[in-house]
PDB file of the backbone (N, CA, C, O) and the ligand in Angstrom, with CONECT records:
HET     ZN  A 101       1
ATOM      1  N   MET A   1     129.095 207.454 175.838  1.00  0.00           N
ATOM      2  CA  MET A   1     129.022 207.130 174.470  1.00  0.00           C
ATOM      3  C   MET A   1     128.862 208.530 173.580  1.00  0.00           C
ATOM      4  O   MET A   1     128.137 209.490 173.841  1.00  0.00           O
ATOM      5  N   ASN A   2     129.574 208.387 172.686  1.00  0.00           N
ATOM      6  CA  ASN A   2     129.533 209.599 171.630  1.00  0.00           C
ATOM      7  C   ASN A   2     128.700 209.117 170.368  1.00  0.00           C
ATOM      8  O   ASN A   2     129.217 208.316 169.589  1.00  0.00           O
ATOM      9  N   PRO A   3     127.460 209.581 170.165  1.00  0.00           N
ATOM     10  CA  PRO A   3     126.694 209.238 169.002  1.00  0.00           C
ATOM     11  C   PRO A   3     127.240 209.662 167.723  1.00  0.00           C
ATOM     12  O   PRO A   3     126.914 209.158 166.648  1.00  0.00           O
ATOM     13  N   PHE A   4     128.142 210.675 167.882  1.00  0.00           N
ATOM     14  CA  PHE A   4     128.648 211.351 166.579  1.00  0.00           C
ATOM     15  C   PHE A   4     130.124 210.899 166.223  1.00  0.00           C
ATOM     16  O   PHE A   4     130.814 211.554 165.442  1.00  0.00           O
ATOM     17  N   LYS A   5     130.584 209.701 166.863  1.00  0.00           N
ATOM     18  CA  LYS A   5     131.934 209.292 166.603  1.00  0.00           C
ATOM     19  C   LYS A   5     132.129 208.962 165.101  1.00  0.00           C
ATOM     20  O   LYS A   5     133.175 209.313 164.556  1.00  0.00           O
ATOM     21  N   ASP A   6     131.237 208.348 164.454  1.00  0.00           N
ATOM     22  CA  ASP A   6     131.292 208.026 163.005  1.00  0.00           C
ATOM     23  C   ASP A   6     131.074 209.251 162.285  1.00  0.00           C
ATOM     24  O   ASP A   6     131.710 209.458 161.251  1.00  0.00           O
ATOM     25  N   PHE A   7     130.227 210.100 162.730  1.00  0.00           N
ATOM     26  CA  PHE A   7     130.011 211.444 161.924  1.00  0.00           C
ATOM     27  C   PHE A   7     131.168 212.331 161.997  1.00  0.00           C
ATOM     28  O   PHE A   7     131.504 213.024 161.037  1.00  0.00           O
ATOM     29  N   ASP A   8     131.799 212.325 163.143  1.00  0.00           N
ATOM     30  CA  ASP A   8     133.005 213.052 163.317  1.00  0.00           C
ATOM     31  C   ASP A   8     134.079 212.546 162.367  1.00  0.00           C
ATOM     32  O   ASP A   8     134.809 213.331 161.763  1.00  0.00           O
ATOM     33  N   THR A   9     134.159 211.335 162.251  1.00  0.00           N
ATOM     34  CA  THR A   9     135.107 210.658 161.236  1.00  0.00           C
ATOM     35  C   THR A   9     134.789 211.138 159.845  1.00  0.00           C
ATOM     36  O   THR A   9     135.671 211.484 159.059  1.00  0.00           O
ATOM     37  N   PHE A  10     133.408 211.148 159.542  1.00  0.00           N
ATOM     38  CA  PHE A  10     132.908 211.523 158.333  1.00  0.00           C
ATOM     39  C   PHE A  10     133.262 212.929 157.959  1.00  0.00           C
ATOM     40  O   PHE A  10     133.643 213.269 156.839  1.00  0.00           O
ATOM     41  N   ILE A  11     133.089 213.801 159.103  1.00  0.00           N
ATOM     42  CA  ILE A  11     133.460 215.219 158.911  1.00  0.00           C
ATOM     43  C   ILE A  11     135.042 215.433 158.589  1.00  0.00           C
ATOM     44  O   ILE A  11     135.481 216.220 157.751  1.00  0.00           O
ATOM     45  N   GLU A  12     135.721 214.673 159.328  1.00  0.00           N
ATOM     46  CA  GLU A  12     137.122 214.824 159.186  1.00  0.00           C
ATOM     47  C   GLU A  12     137.598 214.502 157.647  1.00  0.00           C
ATOM     48  O   GLU A  12     138.393 215.185 157.001  1.00  0.00           O
ATOM     49  N   ALA A  13     136.950 213.335 157.216  1.00  0.00           N
ATOM     50  CA  ALA A  13     137.303 212.859 155.963  1.00  0.00           C
ATOM     51  C   ALA A  13     136.879 213.862 154.758  1.00  0.00           C
ATOM     52  O   ALA A  13     137.423 213.828 153.655  1.00  0.00           O
ATOM     53  N   GLU A  14     135.975 214.641 155.063  1.00  0.00           N
ATOM     54  CA  GLU A  14     135.434 215.628 153.951  1.00  0.00           C
ATOM     55  C   GLU A  14     136.531 216.612 153.699  1.00  0.00           C
ATOM     56  O   GLU A  14     136.958 217.308 154.620  1.00  0.00           O
ATOM     57  N   THR A  15     137.040 216.701 152.380  1.00  0.00           N
ATOM     58  CA  THR A  15     138.140 217.534 151.876  1.00  0.00           C
ATOM     59  C   THR A  15     137.567 218.949 151.412  1.00  0.00           C
ATOM     60  O   THR A  15     138.269 219.960 151.366  1.00  0.00           O
ATOM     61  N   ASN A  16     136.259 218.911 151.084  1.00  0.00           N
ATOM     62  CA  ASN A  16     135.702 220.308 150.528  1.00  0.00           C
ATOM     63  C   ASN A  16     135.399 221.102 151.872  1.00  0.00           C
ATOM     64  O   ASN A  16     134.629 220.630 152.709  1.00  0.00           O
ATOM     65  N   GLU A  17     136.013 222.281 152.039  1.00  0.00           N
ATOM     66  CA  GLU A  17     135.864 223.070 153.098  1.00  0.00           C
ATOM     67  C   GLU A  17     134.374 223.561 153.308  1.00  0.00           C
ATOM     68  O   GLU A  17     133.850 223.683 154.415  1.00  0.00           O
ATOM     69  N   GLU A  18     133.747 223.834 152.063  1.00  0.00           N
ATOM     70  CA  GLU A  18     132.311 224.298 152.393  1.00  0.00           C
ATOM     71  C   GLU A  18     131.447 223.268 152.964  1.00  0.00           C
ATOM     72  O   GLU A  18     130.685 223.475 153.908  1.00  0.00           O
ATOM     73  N   ASN A  19     131.606 222.030 152.295  1.00  0.00           N
ATOM     74  CA  ASN A  19     130.887 220.868 152.812  1.00  0.00           C
ATOM     75  C   ASN A  19     131.199 220.633 154.338  1.00  0.00           C
ATOM     76  O   ASN A  19     130.306 220.328 155.128  1.00  0.00           O
ATOM     77  N   LYS A  20     132.429 220.781 154.687  1.00  0.00           N
ATOM     78  CA  LYS A  20     132.940 220.485 155.960  1.00  0.00           C
ATOM     79  C   LYS A  20     132.140 221.416 156.955  1.00  0.00           C
ATOM     80  O   LYS A  20     131.665 220.966 157.998  1.00  0.00           O
ATOM     81  N   LYS A  21     132.022 222.698 156.587  1.00  0.00           N
ATOM     82  CA  LYS A  21     131.321 223.801 157.307  1.00  0.00           C
ATOM     83  C   LYS A  21     129.832 223.362 157.500  1.00  0.00           C
ATOM     84  O   LYS A  21     129.258 223.538 158.574  1.00  0.00           O
ATOM     85  N   ILE A  22     129.248 222.800 156.449  1.00  0.00           N
ATOM     86  CA  ILE A  22     127.867 222.427 156.466  1.00  0.00           C
ATOM     87  C   ILE A  22     127.717 221.214 157.340  1.00  0.00           C
ATOM     88  O   ILE A  22     126.739 221.170 158.087  1.00  0.00           O
ATOM     89  N   LEU A  23     128.522 220.292 157.329  1.00  0.00           N
ATOM     90  CA  LEU A  23     128.407 219.084 158.238  1.00  0.00           C
ATOM     91  C   LEU A  23     128.733 219.419 159.624  1.00  0.00           C
ATOM     92  O   LEU A  23     128.221 218.714 160.493  1.00  0.00           O
ATOM     93  N   ILE A  24     129.548 220.436 159.993  1.00  0.00           N
ATOM     94  CA  ILE A  24     129.749 220.923 161.318  1.00  0.00           C
ATOM     95  C   ILE A  24     128.441 221.575 161.890  1.00  0.00           C
ATOM     96  O   ILE A  24     127.983 221.361 163.012  1.00  0.00           O
ATOM     97  N   PHE A  25     127.946 222.358 160.990  1.00  0.00           N
ATOM     98  CA  PHE A  25     126.637 223.166 161.229  1.00  0.00           C
ATOM     99  C   PHE A  25     125.561 222.076 161.576  1.00  0.00           C
ATOM    100  O   PHE A  25     124.877 222.211 162.591  1.00  0.00           O
ATOM    101  N   ILE A  26     125.426 221.142 160.854  1.00  0.00           N
ATOM    102  CA  ILE A  26     124.363 220.132 160.977  1.00  0.00           C
ATOM    103  C   ILE A  26     124.642 219.338 162.249  1.00  0.00           C
ATOM    104  O   ILE A  26     123.686 218.951 162.921  1.00  0.00           O
ATOM    105  N   LYS A  27     125.876 219.076 162.613  1.00  0.00           N
ATOM    106  CA  LYS A  27     126.115 218.300 163.846  1.00  0.00           C
ATOM    107  C   LYS A  27     125.756 219.287 165.010  1.00  0.00           C
ATOM    108  O   LYS A  27     125.258 218.780 166.015  1.00  0.00           O
ATOM    109  N   MET A  28     125.936 220.517 164.984  1.00  0.00           N
ATOM    110  CA  MET A  28     125.786 221.335 166.159  1.00  0.00           C
ATOM    111  C   MET A  28     124.310 221.537 166.220  1.00  0.00           C
ATOM    112  O   MET A  28     123.819 221.478 167.347  1.00  0.00           O
ATOM    113  N   ARG A  29     123.437 221.787 165.118  1.00  0.00           N
ATOM    114  CA  ARG A  29     122.140 221.758 165.243  1.00  0.00           C
ATOM    115  C   ARG A  29     121.448 220.578 165.750  1.00  0.00           C
ATOM    116  O   ARG A  29     120.523 220.687 166.555  1.00  0.00           O
ATOM    117  N   LEU A  30     121.858 219.462 165.312  1.00  0.00           N
ATOM    118  CA  LEU A  30     121.390 218.078 165.630  1.00  0.00           C
ATOM    119  C   LEU A  30     121.694 217.789 167.130  1.00  0.00           C
ATOM    120  O   LEU A  30     120.869 217.176 167.808  1.00  0.00           O
ATOM    121  N   THR A  31     122.856 218.219 167.645  1.00  0.00           N
ATOM    122  CA  THR A  31     123.134 218.080 168.939  1.00  0.00           C
ATOM    123  C   THR A  31     122.190 218.880 169.959  1.00  0.00           C
ATOM    124  O   THR A  31     121.795 218.392 171.018  1.00  0.00           O
ATOM    125  N   ALA A  32     121.894 220.105 169.530  1.00  0.00           N
ATOM    126  CA  ALA A  32     120.959 221.002 170.275  1.00  0.00           C
ATOM    127  C   ALA A  32     119.591 220.345 170.147  1.00  0.00           C
ATOM    128  O   ALA A  32     118.883 220.286 171.152  1.00  0.00           O
ATOM    129  N   VAL A  33     119.186 219.872 169.050  1.00  0.00           N
ATOM    130  CA  VAL A  33     117.702 219.402 168.859  1.00  0.00           C
ATOM    131  C   VAL A  33     117.577 218.033 169.772  1.00  0.00           C
ATOM    132  O   VAL A  33     116.524 217.788 170.362  1.00  0.00           O
ATOM    133  N   ILE A  34     118.568 217.274 169.840  1.00  0.00           N
ATOM    134  CA  ILE A  34     118.666 216.074 170.553  1.00  0.00           C
ATOM    135  C   ILE A  34     118.462 216.452 172.110  1.00  0.00           C
ATOM    136  O   ILE A  34     117.596 215.913 172.800  1.00  0.00           O
ATOM    137  N   LYS A  35     119.251 217.324 172.532  1.00  0.00           N
ATOM    138  CA  LYS A  35     119.164 217.879 173.877  1.00  0.00           C
ATOM    139  C   LYS A  35     117.770 218.355 174.159  1.00  0.00           C
ATOM    140  O   LYS A  35     117.089 217.862 175.059  1.00  0.00           O
ATOM    141  N   GLU A  36     117.359 219.315 173.380  1.00  0.00           N
ATOM    142  CA  GLU A  36     115.999 219.824 173.467  1.00  0.00           C
ATOM    143  C   GLU A  36     114.913 218.661 173.706  1.00  0.00           C
ATOM    144  O   GLU A  36     114.056 218.697 174.589  1.00  0.00           O
ATOM    145  N   ASN A  37     115.082 217.671 172.816  1.00  0.00           N
ATOM    146  CA  ASN A  37     114.076 216.666 172.763  1.00  0.00           C
ATOM    147  C   ASN A  37     114.304 215.894 174.026  1.00  0.00           C
ATOM    148  O   ASN A  37     113.278 215.586 174.633  1.00  0.00           O
ATOM    149  N   ASP A  38     115.327 215.563 174.483  1.00  0.00           N
ATOM    150  CA  ASP A  38     115.459 214.786 175.728  1.00  0.00           C
ATOM    151  C   ASP A  38     114.864 215.607 176.960  1.00  0.00           C
ATOM    152  O   ASP A  38     114.257 215.054 177.877  1.00  0.00           O
ATOM    153  N   LYS A  39     115.083 216.899 176.896  1.00  0.00           N
ATOM    154  CA  LYS A  39     114.370 217.818 178.008  1.00  0.00           C
ATOM    155  C   LYS A  39     112.771 217.591 177.877  1.00  0.00           C
ATOM    156  O   LYS A  39     112.074 217.262 178.836  1.00  0.00           O
ATOM    157  N   LEU A  40     112.323 217.789 176.687  1.00  0.00           N
ATOM    158  CA  LEU A  40     110.848 217.586 176.398  1.00  0.00           C
ATOM    159  C   LEU A  40     110.335 216.318 176.813  1.00  0.00           C
ATOM    160  O   LEU A  40     109.279 216.251 177.443  1.00  0.00           O
ATOM    161  N   ARG A  41     111.095 215.166 176.467  1.00  0.00           N
ATOM    162  CA  ARG A  41     110.677 213.833 176.752  1.00  0.00           C
ATOM    163  C   ARG A  41     110.591 213.698 178.357  1.00  0.00           C
ATOM    164  O   ARG A  41     109.677 213.114 178.939  1.00  0.00           O
ATOM    165  N   PHE A  42     111.693 214.333 178.986  1.00  0.00           N
ATOM    166  CA  PHE A  42     111.736 214.147 180.489  1.00  0.00           C
ATOM    167  C   PHE A  42     110.439 214.807 181.116  1.00  0.00           C
ATOM    168  O   PHE A  42     109.685 214.227 181.898  1.00  0.00           O
ATOM    169  N   LEU A  43     110.290 216.114 180.654  1.00  0.00           N
ATOM    170  CA  LEU A  43     109.237 216.955 181.255  1.00  0.00           C
ATOM    171  C   LEU A  43     107.880 216.328 180.924  1.00  0.00           C
ATOM    172  O   LEU A  43     106.972 216.404 181.751  1.00  0.00           O
ATOM    173  N   LEU A  44     107.714 215.742 179.808  1.00  0.00           N
ATOM    174  CA  LEU A  44     106.418 215.117 179.570  1.00  0.00           C
ATOM    175  C   LEU A  44     106.189 213.739 180.291  1.00  0.00           C
ATOM    176  O   LEU A  44     105.075 213.296 180.570  1.00  0.00           O
ATOM    177  N   ALA A  45     107.394 213.114 180.559  1.00  0.00           N
ATOM    178  CA  ALA A  45     107.182 211.847 181.324  1.00  0.00           C
ATOM    179  C   ALA A  45     106.991 212.012 182.818  1.00  0.00           C
ATOM    180  O   ALA A  45     106.467 211.146 183.518  1.00  0.00           O
ATOM    181  N   LYS A  46     107.448 213.181 183.269  1.00  0.00           N
ATOM    182  CA  LYS A  46     107.224 213.664 184.762  1.00  0.00           C
ATOM    183  C   LYS A  46     105.840 214.324 184.944  1.00  0.00           C
ATOM    184  O   LYS A  46     105.333 214.531 186.046  1.00  0.00           O
ATOM    185  N   SER A  47     105.343 214.599 183.895  1.00  0.00           N
ATOM    186  CA  SER A  47     104.121 215.508 184.076  1.00  0.00           C
ATOM    187  C   SER A  47     102.909 214.697 184.431  1.00  0.00           C
ATOM    188  O   SER A  47     103.040 213.476 184.515  1.00  0.00           O
ATOM    189  N   LYS A  48     101.720 215.267 184.651  1.00  0.00           N
ATOM    190  CA  LYS A  48     100.509 214.522 185.052  1.00  0.00           C
ATOM    191  C   LYS A  48      99.757 214.100 183.851  1.00  0.00           C
ATOM    192  O   LYS A  48      98.656 213.560 183.964  1.00  0.00           O
ATOM    193  N   ALA A  49     100.375 214.354 182.571  1.00  0.00           N
ATOM    194  CA  ALA A  49      99.741 213.924 181.355  1.00  0.00           C
ATOM    195  C   ALA A  49      99.616 212.400 181.275  1.00  0.00           C
ATOM    196  O   ALA A  49     100.422 211.665 181.848  1.00  0.00           O
ATOM    197  N   ASP A  50      98.622 211.958 180.576  1.00  0.00           N
ATOM    198  CA  ASP A  50      98.564 210.527 180.237  1.00  0.00           C
ATOM    199  C   ASP A  50      99.743 210.126 179.515  1.00  0.00           C
ATOM    200  O   ASP A  50     100.342 210.928 178.798  1.00  0.00           O
ATOM    201  N   CYS A  51     100.152 208.793 179.678  1.00  0.00           N
ATOM    202  CA  CYS A  51     101.367 208.277 178.933  1.00  0.00           C
ATOM    203  C   CYS A  51     101.227 208.424 177.295  1.00  0.00           C
ATOM    204  O   CYS A  51     100.211 208.008 176.740  1.00  0.00           O
ATOM    205  N   VAL A  52     102.124 208.938 176.671  1.00  0.00           N
ATOM    206  CA  VAL A  52     102.009 209.052 175.237  1.00  0.00           C
ATOM    207  C   VAL A  52     102.147 207.684 174.507  1.00  0.00           C
ATOM    208  O   VAL A  52     101.742 207.495 173.360  1.00  0.00           O
ATOM    209  N   TYR A  53     102.758 206.748 175.283  1.00  0.00           N
ATOM    210  CA  TYR A  53     102.997 205.510 174.728  1.00  0.00           C
ATOM    211  C   TYR A  53     101.987 204.569 174.822  1.00  0.00           C
ATOM    212  O   TYR A  53     101.567 203.960 173.838  1.00  0.00           O
ATOM    213  N   CYS A  54     101.467 204.376 176.227  1.00  0.00           N
ATOM    214  CA  CYS A  54     100.443 203.339 176.459  1.00  0.00           C
ATOM    215  C   CYS A  54      99.051 203.978 176.898  1.00  0.00           C
ATOM    216  O   CYS A  54      98.095 203.247 177.157  1.00  0.00           O
ATOM    217  N   GLY A  55      98.972 205.292 176.968  1.00  0.00           N
ATOM    218  CA  GLY A  55      97.744 205.963 177.301  1.00  0.00           C
ATOM    219  C   GLY A  55      97.316 205.941 178.785  1.00  0.00           C
ATOM    220  O   GLY A  55      96.250 206.475 179.092  1.00  0.00           O
ATOM    221  N   LYS A  56      98.056 205.375 179.683  1.00  0.00           N
ATOM    222  CA  LYS A  56      97.592 205.156 181.029  1.00  0.00           C
ATOM    223  C   LYS A  56      97.755 206.600 181.745  1.00  0.00           C
ATOM    224  O   LYS A  56      98.681 207.339 181.411  1.00  0.00           O
ATOM    225  N   PRO A  57      96.903 206.942 182.656  1.00  0.00           N
ATOM    226  CA  PRO A  57      97.193 208.144 183.423  1.00  0.00           C
ATOM    227  C   PRO A  57      98.485 208.075 184.168  1.00  0.00           C
ATOM    228  O   PRO A  57      99.013 207.004 184.467  1.00  0.00           O
ATOM    229  N   ALA A  58      98.979 209.245 184.458  1.00  0.00           N
ATOM    230  CA  ALA A  58     100.289 209.289 185.141  1.00  0.00           C
ATOM    231  C   ALA A  58     100.289 208.487 186.398  1.00  0.00           C
ATOM    232  O   ALA A  58     101.293 207.826 186.661  1.00  0.00           O
ATOM    233  N   GLU A  59      99.247 208.479 187.212  1.00  0.00           N
ATOM    234  CA  GLU A  59      99.158 207.767 188.524  1.00  0.00           C
ATOM    235  C   GLU A  59      99.248 206.296 188.277  1.00  0.00           C
ATOM    236  O   GLU A  59      99.659 205.583 189.193  1.00  0.00           O
ATOM    237  N   ASP A  60      98.922 205.795 187.187  1.00  0.00           N
ATOM    238  CA  ASP A  60      98.898 204.312 186.848  1.00  0.00           C
ATOM    239  C   ASP A  60     100.041 203.885 186.123  1.00  0.00           C
ATOM    240  O   ASP A  60     100.004 202.801 185.541  1.00  0.00           O
ATOM    241  N   PHE A  61     101.111 204.644 186.084  1.00  0.00           N
ATOM    242  CA  PHE A  61     102.371 204.494 185.544  1.00  0.00           C
ATOM    243  C   PHE A  61     102.893 202.966 185.815  1.00  0.00           C
ATOM    244  O   PHE A  61     103.351 202.275 184.906  1.00  0.00           O
ATOM    245  N   SER A  62     102.785 202.568 187.014  1.00  0.00           N
ATOM    246  CA  SER A  62     103.308 201.336 187.513  1.00  0.00           C
ATOM    247  C   SER A  62     102.433 200.239 186.920  1.00  0.00           C
ATOM    248  O   SER A  62     102.851 199.082 186.970  1.00  0.00           O
ATOM    249  N   LYS A  63     101.214 200.514 186.344  1.00  0.00           N
ATOM    250  CA  LYS A  63     100.403 199.432 185.878  1.00  0.00           C
ATOM    251  C   LYS A  63     100.468 199.356 184.270  1.00  0.00           C
ATOM    252  O   LYS A  63      99.665 198.723 183.585  1.00  0.00           O
ATOM    253  N   CYS A  64     101.532 200.090 183.790  1.00  0.00           N
ATOM    254  CA  CYS A  64     101.590 200.049 182.288  1.00  0.00           C
ATOM    255  C   CYS A  64     101.570 198.693 181.714  1.00  0.00           C
ATOM    256  O   CYS A  64     102.042 197.737 182.330  1.00  0.00           O
ATOM    257  N   THR A  65     101.015 198.583 180.511  1.00  0.00           N
ATOM    258  CA  THR A  65     100.843 197.320 179.797  1.00  0.00           C
ATOM    259  C   THR A  65     102.187 196.815 179.351  1.00  0.00           C
ATOM    260  O   THR A  65     102.395 195.620 179.142  1.00  0.00           O
ATOM    261  N   TYR A  66     103.064 197.726 179.215  1.00  0.00           N
ATOM    262  CA  TYR A  66     104.439 197.380 178.710  1.00  0.00           C
ATOM    263  C   TYR A  66     105.159 196.854 179.956  1.00  0.00           C
ATOM    264  O   TYR A  66     106.246 196.298 179.795  1.00  0.00           O
ATOM    265  N   GLY A  67     104.642 196.985 181.187  1.00  0.00           N
ATOM    266  CA  GLY A  67     105.199 196.656 182.379  1.00  0.00           C
ATOM    267  C   GLY A  67     106.230 197.761 182.847  1.00  0.00           C
ATOM    268  O   GLY A  67     106.610 198.609 182.039  1.00  0.00           O
ATOM    269  N   PHE A  68     106.643 197.750 184.038  1.00  0.00           N
ATOM    270  CA  PHE A  68     107.670 198.769 184.365  1.00  0.00           C
ATOM    271  C   PHE A  68     109.024 198.133 184.674  1.00  0.00           C
ATOM    272  O   PHE A  68     109.049 197.163 185.431  1.00  0.00           O
ATOM    273  N   PRO A  69     110.045 198.564 184.193  1.00  0.00           N
ATOM    274  CA  PRO A  69     110.237 199.792 183.385  1.00  0.00           C
ATOM    275  C   PRO A  69     110.111 199.575 181.940  1.00  0.00           C
ATOM    276  O   PRO A  69     110.810 200.248 181.182  1.00  0.00           O
ATOM    277  N   GLY A  70     109.248 198.659 181.459  1.00  0.00           N
ATOM    278  CA  GLY A  70     109.242 198.544 180.006  1.00  0.00           C
ATOM    279  C   GLY A  70     108.490 199.527 179.272  1.00  0.00           C
ATOM    280  O   GLY A  70     108.648 199.527 178.051  1.00  0.00           O
ATOM    281  N   CYS A  71     107.783 200.279 179.731  1.00  0.00           N
ATOM    282  CA  CYS A  71     107.136 201.458 179.078  1.00  0.00           C
ATOM    283  C   CYS A  71     108.173 202.459 178.653  1.00  0.00           C
ATOM    284  O   CYS A  71     109.001 202.803 179.498  1.00  0.00           O
ATOM    285  N   PRO A  72     108.226 202.964 177.449  1.00  0.00           N
ATOM    286  CA  PRO A  72     109.179 203.950 177.047  1.00  0.00           C
ATOM    287  C   PRO A  72     109.154 205.162 177.851  1.00  0.00           C
ATOM    288  O   PRO A  72     110.102 205.946 177.871  1.00  0.00           O
ATOM    289  N   ARG A  73     107.955 205.345 178.591  1.00  0.00           N
ATOM    290  CA  ARG A  73     107.959 206.679 179.545  1.00  0.00           C
ATOM    291  C   ARG A  73     108.985 206.449 180.511  1.00  0.00           C
ATOM    292  O   ARG A  73     109.554 207.439 180.970  1.00  0.00           O
ATOM    293  N   ALA A  74     109.364 205.142 180.954  1.00  0.00           N
ATOM    294  CA  ALA A  74     110.452 205.018 181.931  1.00  0.00           C
ATOM    295  C   ALA A  74     111.877 205.383 181.153  1.00  0.00           C
ATOM    296  O   ALA A  74     112.815 205.881 181.777  1.00  0.00           O
ATOM    297  N   ASP A  75     111.941 205.128 179.919  1.00  0.00           N
ATOM    298  CA  ASP A  75     113.129 205.626 179.230  1.00  0.00           C
ATOM    299  C   ASP A  75     113.403 207.128 179.275  1.00  0.00           C
ATOM    300  O   ASP A  75     114.483 207.667 179.516  1.00  0.00           O
ATOM    301  N   ASP A  76     112.131 207.755 178.979  1.00  0.00           N
ATOM    302  CA  ASP A  76     112.104 209.123 178.976  1.00  0.00           C
ATOM    303  C   ASP A  76     112.565 209.814 180.368  1.00  0.00           C
ATOM    304  O   ASP A  76     113.252 210.833 180.441  1.00  0.00           O
ATOM    305  N   LEU A  77     112.057 209.067 181.458  1.00  0.00           N
ATOM    306  CA  LEU A  77     112.417 209.444 182.772  1.00  0.00           C
ATOM    307  C   LEU A  77     113.823 209.388 182.991  1.00  0.00           C
ATOM    308  O   LEU A  77     114.405 210.240 183.662  1.00  0.00           O
ATOM    309  N   MET A  78     114.441 208.337 182.407  1.00  0.00           N
ATOM    310  CA  MET A  78     115.890 208.117 182.462  1.00  0.00           C
ATOM    311  C   MET A  78     116.710 209.298 182.107  1.00  0.00           C
ATOM    312  O   MET A  78     117.818 209.482 182.610  1.00  0.00           O
ATOM    313  N   CYS A  79     116.130 210.168 181.171  1.00  0.00           N
ATOM    314  CA  CYS A  79     116.853 211.322 180.678  1.00  0.00           C
ATOM    315  C   CYS A  79     117.403 212.076 181.938  1.00  0.00           C
ATOM    316  O   CYS A  79     118.517 212.599 181.988  1.00  0.00           O
ATOM    317  N   GLY A  80     116.453 212.063 182.975  1.00  0.00           N
ATOM    318  CA  GLY A  80     116.916 212.720 184.304  1.00  0.00           C
ATOM    319  C   GLY A  80     117.041 214.213 184.231  1.00  0.00           C
ATOM    320  O   GLY A  80     116.918 214.813 183.163  1.00  0.00           O
ATOM    321  N   ASP A  81     117.282 214.795 185.346  1.00  0.00           N
ATOM    322  CA  ASP A  81     117.376 216.269 185.566  1.00  0.00           C
ATOM    323  C   ASP A  81     118.657 216.757 185.027  1.00  0.00           C
ATOM    324  O   ASP A  81     118.847 217.970 184.932  1.00  0.00           O
ATOM    325  N   ASP A  82     119.583 215.867 184.654  1.00  0.00           N
ATOM    326  CA  ASP A  82     120.979 216.265 184.125  1.00  0.00           C
ATOM    327  C   ASP A  82     120.687 216.872 182.723  1.00  0.00           C
ATOM    328  O   ASP A  82     121.537 217.634 182.264  1.00  0.00           O
ATOM    329  N   VAL A  83     119.619 216.621 182.031  1.00  0.00           N
ATOM    330  CA  VAL A  83     119.488 217.290 180.815  1.00  0.00           C
ATOM    331  C   VAL A  83     119.416 218.766 180.862  1.00  0.00           C
ATOM    332  O   VAL A  83     119.620 219.455 179.863  1.00  0.00           O
ATOM    333  N   PHE A  84     119.130 219.241 182.006  1.00  0.00           N
ATOM    334  CA  PHE A  84     119.152 220.739 182.237  1.00  0.00           C
ATOM    335  C   PHE A  84     120.474 221.294 182.514  1.00  0.00           C
ATOM    336  O   PHE A  84     120.638 222.514 182.481  1.00  0.00           O
ATOM    337  N   SER A  85     121.537 220.403 182.816  1.00  0.00           N
ATOM    338  CA  SER A  85     122.844 220.948 182.905  1.00  0.00           C
ATOM    339  C   SER A  85     123.523 221.360 181.727  1.00  0.00           C
ATOM    340  O   SER A  85     123.206 220.718 180.726  1.00  0.00           O
ATOM    341  N   GLU A  86     124.347 222.230 181.576  1.00  0.00           N
ATOM    342  CA  GLU A  86     125.074 222.542 180.483  1.00  0.00           C
ATOM    343  C   GLU A  86     126.387 221.858 180.189  1.00  0.00           C
ATOM    344  O   GLU A  86     127.029 222.162 179.184  1.00  0.00           O
TER     345      GLU A  86
HETATM  346 ZN    ZN A 101     103.244 203.862 179.338  1.00  0.00          ZN2+
END
């Protein structure tokens, strides 16, 4: 899935070249920030730190009040090691 599909269409429709450059720059930065955020979410979810969502210690992950895999920590783990591939 490409989260920028509509944004790409928006960029292509921009006729002002300066505005187009700005939009492309924003897309590049946003892409980098999302990737970095996914890495940080994954590392925090895998860490020994208490859950940032439900507060349970890492070893009690399976007892999360959101249920498993209901806790957003599970979503963060789903980012997976592939967030480190280029
Ligand atoms: Zn949790």
